[in-house]
N, C-alpha and C positions, 0 to 999 in steps of 0.2 A: 696087303698088311696095312695098318696106321699108325703112322707113328706118332711122337710127340711135336715132330717139326710139323705136320700137317697141320696138328689142332691148332699148334701155334699161331699158324698161317691166316687160318679162320678167324681164329680171335684178332688178329690184328687187321683185319678187314671188319672190323665188326659183325661179326658173325659167331658171337658167343655162345648164343642158344643154338644155332647149328650146330657149332663144334661139339657141345654137351649131349645134343640127341645122335650125334653119328658116332661119337667117343662110347655110350651106351648101350647102342646098335653092335659095333663093332666088340664091345668087350663080351657082349653077352654071346658074340658069335666066335670068341675065342680069337680074334683077329687084332688085336690091340699085341704091340711087341714093346715089352722093357728091357731098357737097359740091363745088362749084368755091368759087374763090379770092372771087368776085363775090359766092354764097351768102353767105359767111364775112365780109366784109364790109358788106354790105346787115345781116345778121344783127347784128351789134355795134354798127351804126350806131342799129338799132331798140334795140337790147339798152339803149345807153345815153341812149337818148332817153327809155326808159320806156316806149313803145308796148304795146301789148295787154293794158293793166290790168298791166303793169310784169312780163312774163311771162320766164321764164328764158330764157338765152343757148342752151339747147336747143330749146326752143319755138322761139323766133327764126328760129333754123337750119332749124328746121322747116318755118314759113314761108316762107323765102325760098325753099327746095325747092320746095314747093307750087306760090308763083308762077311760079316758071321753069318747071315743069311745065304750067301750067295748070289745076292743080286748086283747084275750088272747093269739095270737100267730104271731111272726114276722117272716117276712122271710130276715133272718139274721144268721150271724154265730156269732155275738158278746157276747161272755158269759157275759157283763155286763145285756145283756137282761134276759139273764137267772138265774141270782142272784136277779134281782128285780121282778121275780115271772113268766116271760112270758115264754112260749115255743118257742123254736127256731127253725128255720127249715131246717137248713143246718147247 
């Protein structure tokens, strides 16, 4: 699964071309996950309530998508994911 969160991190690292190439490949393979209206609503509510150690809206949107998909582990070192109840893998 490739989320907007992953692409955002790559772009922040100055790897925009890599992010775009990865996005294109993953879209063609049907592996890019788009947020639903319910994901957005859940994310904003959690953000407004300061959940997951006051994570940002992008993180909360990732949490909502991961919960919808039944994922419990994330390939990240972002402590907000742990605070939200996910197992982080590095």
